[in-house]
C-alpha positions as CSV (number, residue, x, y, z in Angstrom):
1,X,0.0,0.0,0.0
2,X,1.5,3.2,-1.1
3,X,1.3,6.4,0.8
4,X,0.0,9.4,-1.0
5,X,2.1,12.6,-0.8
6,X,0.3,15.9,-0.9
7,X,2.1,18.7,-2.6
8,X,3.5,21.2,-0.2
9,X,1.6,24.4,0.0
10,X,3.5,27.8,-0.2
11,X,2.9,29.7,2.9
12,X,0.9,32.8,2.6
13,X,2.6,36.0,3.6
14,X,0.6,38.6,5.5
15,X,1.5,41.4,3.0
16,X,0.6,39.6,-0.2
17,X,-2.7,37.7,0.4
18,X,-3.9,35.6,-2.4
19,X,-6.7,37.2,-4.3
20,X,-10.0,35.5,-3.9
21,X,-12.7,35.1,-6.5
22,X,-14.4,38.3,-5.4
23,X,-11.3,40.3,-4.4
24,X,-9.8,42.8,-7.0
25,X,-6.1,43.5,-7.3
26,X,-5.0,46.4,-5.2
27,X,-2.5,49.1,-6.4
28,X,0.3,50.0,-4.1
29,X,0.7,53.7,-2.9
30,X,3.9,54.0,-4.9
31,X,2.2,53.2,-8.1
32,X,-0.6,55.7,-7.4
33,X,2.0,58.5,-6.8
34,X,3.9,57.8,-10.0
35,X,0.6,57.8,-12.0
36,X,-0.5,61.2,-10.5
37,X,3.0,62.7,-11.2
38,X,2.8,61.5,-14.8
39,X,-0.5,63.3,-15.3
40,X,0.5,66.6,-13.5
41,X,4.1,67.1,-14.8
42,X,3.1,67.8,-18.5
43,X,0.6,70.4,-17.3
44,X,3.2,72.1,-15.1
45,X,5.7,72.2,-18.0
46,X,3.1,73.7,-20.3
47,X,2.3,76.4,-17.8
48,X,5.9,77.4,-17.3
49,X,6.5,77.5,-21.0
50,X,3.5,79.8,-21.5
51,X,4.8,82.2,-18.8
52,X,8.1,82.8,-20.7
53,X,8.3,85.8,-23.0
54,X,8.5,85.0,-26.7
55,X,11.9,85.5,-28.2
56,X,12.1,88.7,-30.4
57,X,12.4,88.1,-34.2
58,X,16.0,88.3,-35.5
59,X,15.2,91.2,-37.8
60,X,14.0,93.6,-35.0
61,X,15.7,97.0,-35.0
62,X,18.3,97.7,-32.4
63,X,17.5,101.0,-30.7
64,X,20.4,100.6,-28.3
65,X,22.9,100.6,-31.2
66,X,21.2,103.7,-32.7
67,X,21.3,105.6,-29.4
68,X,24.9,104.6,-29.0
69,X,25.8,106.1,-32.4
70,X,24.1,109.3,-31.5
71,X,25.8,109.5,-28.2
72,X,29.2,108.8,-29.8
73,X,28.7,111.5,-32.4
74,X,27.6,114.0,-29.7
75,X,30.7,113.3,-27.7
76,X,33.0,113.8,-30.8
77,X,31.2,117.0,-31.7
78,X,31.7,118.3,-28.2
79,X,35.4,117.5,-28.4
80,X,35.5,119.4,-31.8
81,X,34.0,122.5,-30.0
82,X,37.0,122.4,-27.7
83,X,39.5,121.5,-30.4
84,X,41.6,124.6,-31.4
85,X,43.6,124.3,-34.6
86,X,44.6,125.6,-38.0
87,X,43.7,123.1,-40.7
88,X,43.4,122.9,-44.5
89,X,40.6,121.0,-46.2
90,X,39.9,120.1,-49.8
91,X,36.4,120.9,-51.0
92,X,35.3,118.6,-53.9
93,X,32.2,119.4,-55.9
94,X,30.9,117.7,-59.0
95,X,32.0,119.5,-62.2
96,X,34.2,122.0,-60.4
97,X,37.9,122.2,-59.6
98,X,38.9,121.3,-56.1
99,X,39.2,124.3,-53.7
100,X,41.4,124.6,-50.6
101,X,39.5,125.7,-47.5
102,X,41.5,127.0,-44.5
103,X,39.8,126.7,-41.1
104,X,41.2,128.5,-38.0
105,X,39.7,127.9,-34.5
106,X,41.5,130.1,-32.0
107,X,42.1,129.5,-28.3
108,X,39.8,132.4,-27.3
109,X,36.8,130.9,-29.2
110,X,37.1,133.1,-32.3
111,X,37.2,131.5,-35.7
112,X,37.9,132.2,-39.4
113,X,37.2,130.2,-42.6
114,X,38.8,131.3,-45.9
115,X,36.7,130.2,-48.9
116,X,38.0,130.7,-52.5
117,X,35.4,131.6,-55.1
118,X,32.6,132.0,-52.6
119,X,31.2,135.4,-53.8
120,X,29.9,136.9,-57.0
121,X,29.3,133.6,-58.7
122,X,32.7,132.1,-57.8
123,X,34.8,135.0,-59.0
124,X,35.8,136.5,-55.6
125,X,37.5,134.8,-52.6
126,X,36.2,135.7,-49.2
127,X,37.0,135.0,-45.6
128,X,34.4,134.7,-42.8
129,X,35.4,135.4,-39.2
130,X,33.7,135.7,-35.9
131,X,35.5,137.6,-33.0
132,X,34.3,139.3,-29.9
133,X,33.7,142.4,-32.0
134,X,31.2,140.7,-34.4
135,X,30.8,138.6,-37.5
136,X,32.7,139.8,-40.5
137,X,33.0,139.1,-44.2
138,X,36.3,139.9,-45.8
139,X,36.8,140.2,-49.6
140,X,40.3,138.8,-50.5
141,X,42.4,139.8,-53.5
142,X,41.6,137.7,-56.5
143,X,41.8,138.0,-60.3
144,X,38.3,139.5,-60.4
145,X,39.1,141.8,-57.5
146,X,42.7,142.8,-57.3
147,X,42.2,145.4,-54.5
148,X,43.7,144.8,-51.0
149,X,41.5,142.8,-48.6
150,X,38.8,144.7,-46.7
151,X,36.2,143.5,-44.2
152,X,32.6,144.4,-43.5
153,X,30.8,143.8,-40.3
154,X,27.6,141.7,-41.0
155,X,26.3,141.1,-37.5
156,X,27.0,140.0,-34.0
157,X,29.3,137.0,-33.3
158,X,26.5,134.5,-33.0
159,X,24.3,135.9,-35.8
160,X,23.2,133.8,-38.8
161,X,24.3,135.0,-42.2
162,X,21.5,135.8,-44.7
163,X,21.1,133.1,-47.3
164,X,22.3,135.4,-50.1
165,X,25.7,135.8,-48.3
166,X,26.1,132.3,-46.9
167,X,28.6,130.0,-48.6
168,X,27.7,127.3,-46.0
169,X,31.3,125.9,-45.9
170,X,31.9,127.3,-42.4
171,X,28.9,125.6,-40.7
172,X,30.4,122.1,-40.1
173,X,33.1,123.8,-38.0
174,X,30.9,126.3,-36.2
175,X,27.2,126.3,-35.4
176,X,26.4,122.8,-36.7
177,X,28.5,121.4,-33.9
178,X,26.0,122.8,-31.5
179,X,23.2,120.9,-33.3
180,X,25.2,117.6,-33.2
181,X,25.6,117.9,-29.4
182,X,21.9,118.8,-28.8
183,X,20.0,115.7,-27.7
184,X,16.7,117.5,-28.6
185,X,17.6,118.1,-32.2
186,X,15.4,116.1,-34.6
187,X,18.2,113.9,-35.9
188,X,18.7,110.2,-36.8
189,X,22.3,109.0,-36.4
190,X,23.9,105.7,-37.6
191,X,27.5,104.6,-38.2
192,X,28.8,105.2,-41.8
193,X,31.7,104.3,-44.0
194,X,34.3,107.1,-44.3
195,X,34.3,108.9,-47.6
196,X,37.4,108.3,-49.8
197,X,40.5,109.8,-48.3
198,X,38.9,110.4,-44.9
199,X,39.8,108.9,-41.5
200,X,38.3,108.6,-38.1
201,X,34.8,107.6,-37.0
202,X,32.0,108.5,-39.4
203,X,28.3,108.8,-38.9
204,X,25.3,109.3,-41.2
205,X,23.1,112.1,-40.0
206,X,19.5,112.5,-41.2
207,X,16.9,115.0,-40.2
208,X,13.6,113.6,-38.7
209,X,11.9,116.9,-39.0
210,X,9.3,117.6,-41.6
211,X,10.4,121.3,-41.7
212,X,11.9,122.5,-45.0
213,X,14.7,124.1,-43.0
214,X,16.7,121.3,-41.6
215,X,18.8,122.2,-38.5
216,X,22.0,121.2,-40.4
217,X,23.2,119.7,-43.6
218,X,22.3,116.1,-43.7
219,X,25.0,113.7,-44.8
220,X,28.2,112.1,-43.3
221,X,30.3,113.6,-40.5
222,X,33.7,112.2,-39.5
223,X,35.9,113.0,-36.5
224,X,39.1,111.8,-34.9
225,X,38.9,110.9,-31.3
226,X,40.4,114.2,-30.2
227,X,37.6,116.1,-32.0
228,X,39.4,117.0,-35.2
229,X,36.9,117.1,-38.1
230,X,38.3,114.9,-40.8
231,X,35.5,114.9,-43.4
232,X,32.0,116.2,-44.1
233,X,29.8,115.1,-47.0
234,X,26.7,117.1,-47.6
235,X,24.8,118.4,-50.7
236,X,27.3,121.2,-51.0
237,X,30.2,118.8,-51.6
238,X,32.8,116.8,-49.7
239,X,35.2,118.5,-47.3
240,X,38.3,116.3,-46.5
241,X,41.2,117.1,-44.2
242,X,44.2,117.7,-46.4
243,X,47.0,117.2,-43.9
244,X,47.8,117.2,-40.2
245,X,46.4,120.3,-38.4
246,X,48.6,123.0,-37.1
247,X,48.6,124.9,-33.8
248,X,45.9,127.4,-33.1
249,X,46.6,131.1,-32.6
250,X,45.5,132.9,-29.5
251,X,42.9,134.8,-31.5
252,X,42.1,135.1,-35.2
253,X,43.1,138.1,-37.2
254,X,40.9,139.6,-39.8
255,X,42.2,139.5,-43.4
256,X,42.0,143.3,-43.7
257,X,40.8,146.5,-42.1
258,X,37.1,147.0,-41.4
259,X,35.4,149.4,-43.7
260,X,31.9,150.7,-44.4
261,X,30.4,149.0,-47.3
262,X,28.1,146.2,-48.5
263,X,29.0,142.5,-48.2
264,X,29.4,140.5,-51.3
265,X,26.7,138.0,-52.2
266,X,27.2,134.5,-53.4
267,X,25.3,135.0,-56.7
268,X,27.0,136.3,-59.8
269,X,26.2,140.0,-60.5
270,X,23.7,140.6,-63.3
271,X,25.2,141.0,-66.8
272,X,25.1,144.5,-68.2
273,X,22.4,145.1,-70.8
274,X,24.2,145.5,-74.1
275,X,21.5,147.8,-75.4
276,X,22.1,150.2,-72.5
277,X,25.9,150.1,-73.1
278,X,25.4,150.8,-76.8
279,X,23.0,153.7,-76.1
280,X,25.4,155.2,-73.6
281,X,28.2,155.3,-76.2
282,X,25.9,157.1,-78.8
283,X,26.6,160.9,-78.9
């Protein structure tokens, strides 16, 4: 008679009871926490992403760079106001021969600019000067006017020349520097490539005013770091420093004595009427 052996039963552990026919499987607390985290984490990431500011497009303007250019130009123009020198510039204009412009900025604040061919339609050389005694126009000896130099007072030192007398060449070295240093002036400034033959830092200056009278000639202005103007390109032409500047005098000297008379205009004088000349010669 054989003994029957019953299979050994695995003992039941208290933490893992065998599921009965009516008892569902239970989820452990760890599994519940991981499931909840999986549902909440994407929502949190989406909320954080929505709170971040959108990146600016790459072609947005850079106002900081524009403001920096204007500040740099204002600083150089301020240095030019304090820069006293004697310098020669070349004025180039389309269709005309180059002219040599001499600029003198004296230590006492007086100034003088000699401009060949600036009066009577390009036939007479003149010199403009501002001293403590006033603003003067001096007529220089030239083929069309061989007389010695004489000067006429045309206003106070800070007066503006009437348009008919103004050759405009003196402005980049005098009153336009005040405009470049004025933060309230309606100007737009950006870096620019130096004109041919020029050196230093150059800036393109445009007027943002709708007025027909711009505060200064729009174009390109170039300066060395010490304030020396090296080039100006405006509608008048291009002024370029022709050599190293020389020392400044204590004060500018007028080209000749001051006399009573009328200043010379920039326009050519009217041609004489041939019929009048013919009738004048008839006995």
